[in-house]
C-alpha positions as CSV (number, residue, x, y, z in Angstrom):
1,M,13.7,10.7,-13.5
2,E,10.1,11.7,-12.9
3,G,8.4,9.3,-15.1
4,V,10.1,6.8,-13.1
5,A,9.4,8.0,-10.2
6,A,5.6,7.9,-11.5
7,D,5.9,4.3,-12.1
8,V,7.5,3.8,-8.5
9,R,4.8,5.7,-6.7
10,Q,2.2,3.3,-8.4
11,R,4.1,0.1,-7.6
12,I,4.3,1.4,-3.9
13,H,0.5,1.9,-4.3
14,D,-0.1,-1.1,-5.1
15,G,2.0,-2.9,-2.2
16,C,5.1,-3.8,-4.2
17,R,7.8,-5.9,-1.9
18,F,10.6,-3.6,-2.1
19,V,12.9,-6.5,-3.9
20,D,10.3,-6.7,-6.8
21,L,10.6,-2.5,-6.5
22,L,14.5,-2.8,-7.3
23,S,13.8,-5.8,-9.7
24,F,11.8,-3.6,-11.6
25,L,14.3,-0.7,-11.5
26,A,16.9,-2.7,-12.3
27,L,15.6,-4.0,-15.7
28,D,14.4,-0.2,-16.7
29,E,16.8,0.9,-19.5
30,S,16.0,4.7,-18.4
31,F,17.2,4.2,-14.8
32,K,21.0,3.5,-13.4
33,L,20.2,1.0,-10.4
34,T,22.8,3.0,-7.8
35,P,22.2,3.7,-3.9
36,F,22.0,7.6,-4.8
37,N,19.8,7.2,-7.4
38,L,17.4,4.9,-5.7
39,M,17.2,7.0,-2.5
40,R,16.6,10.2,-4.9
41,V,14.0,8.5,-6.9
42,L,12.0,6.8,-3.4
43,S,12.5,10.7,-2.3
44,E,10.4,11.6,-5.7
45,A,8.2,8.9,-5.5
46,I,6.8,9.3,-2.1
47,G,9.0,11.9,-0.4
48,L,10.9,9.3,1.3
49,S,13.8,10.7,3.2
50,M,17.4,9.9,2.8
51,I,17.6,8.6,6.3
52,E,14.7,5.9,5.6
53,S,16.0,5.3,1.8
54,R,19.3,4.7,3.6
55,E,18.2,2.1,5.8
56,M,16.6,0.2,2.7
57,T,19.8,0.2,0.8
58,S,22.3,-0.6,3.8
59,M,20.6,-4.0,3.7
60,F,22.3,-4.9,0.3
61,D,25.8,-5.0,-1.3
62,E,27.3,-2.6,-3.9
63,K,25.3,-4.8,-6.7
64,F,22.0,-4.9,-4.6
65,S,22.4,-8.0,-3.3
66,P,20.4,-8.7,-0.2
67,L,22.7,-8.8,2.7
68,V,19.8,-9.9,5.5
69,P,16.9,-12.5,4.4
70,D,14.3,-11.1,2.4
71,A,11.8,-11.2,4.9
72,D,13.7,-8.8,7.4
73,I,14.1,-6.1,4.4
74,E,10.1,-6.6,3.7
75,H,9.5,-6.3,7.4
76,Q,11.8,-2.5,7.4
77,W,9.7,-1.8,3.9
78,R,6.8,-2.5,5.7
79,A,7.4,-0.3,9.0
80,I,8.7,2.6,7.2
81,L,5.6,2.8,4.9
82,D,3.2,2.1,7.8
83,G,5.5,5.1,9.9
84,R,4.3,7.1,7.0
85,R,0.7,6.6,6.5
86,G,0.5,7.2,10.2
87,T,1.5,11.0,9.9
């Protein structure tokens, strides 16, 4: 998970959109994309709390198909990241 977390950290640093981050993780053969694994890798990568991670996973169904518009997902993702930068 450490290598995946480093890749995720870099992608987030580069401004990756959340849905693009999910696509990256879904294609990574060394990572099984599940809600728990996503929350874990976000915690390891950037110290995201389980509550913040859960906010993001709640916008998707069990197969990670969006339940809300992409713009809403990205807005929430940016709000979480911006809030973290302020601390």
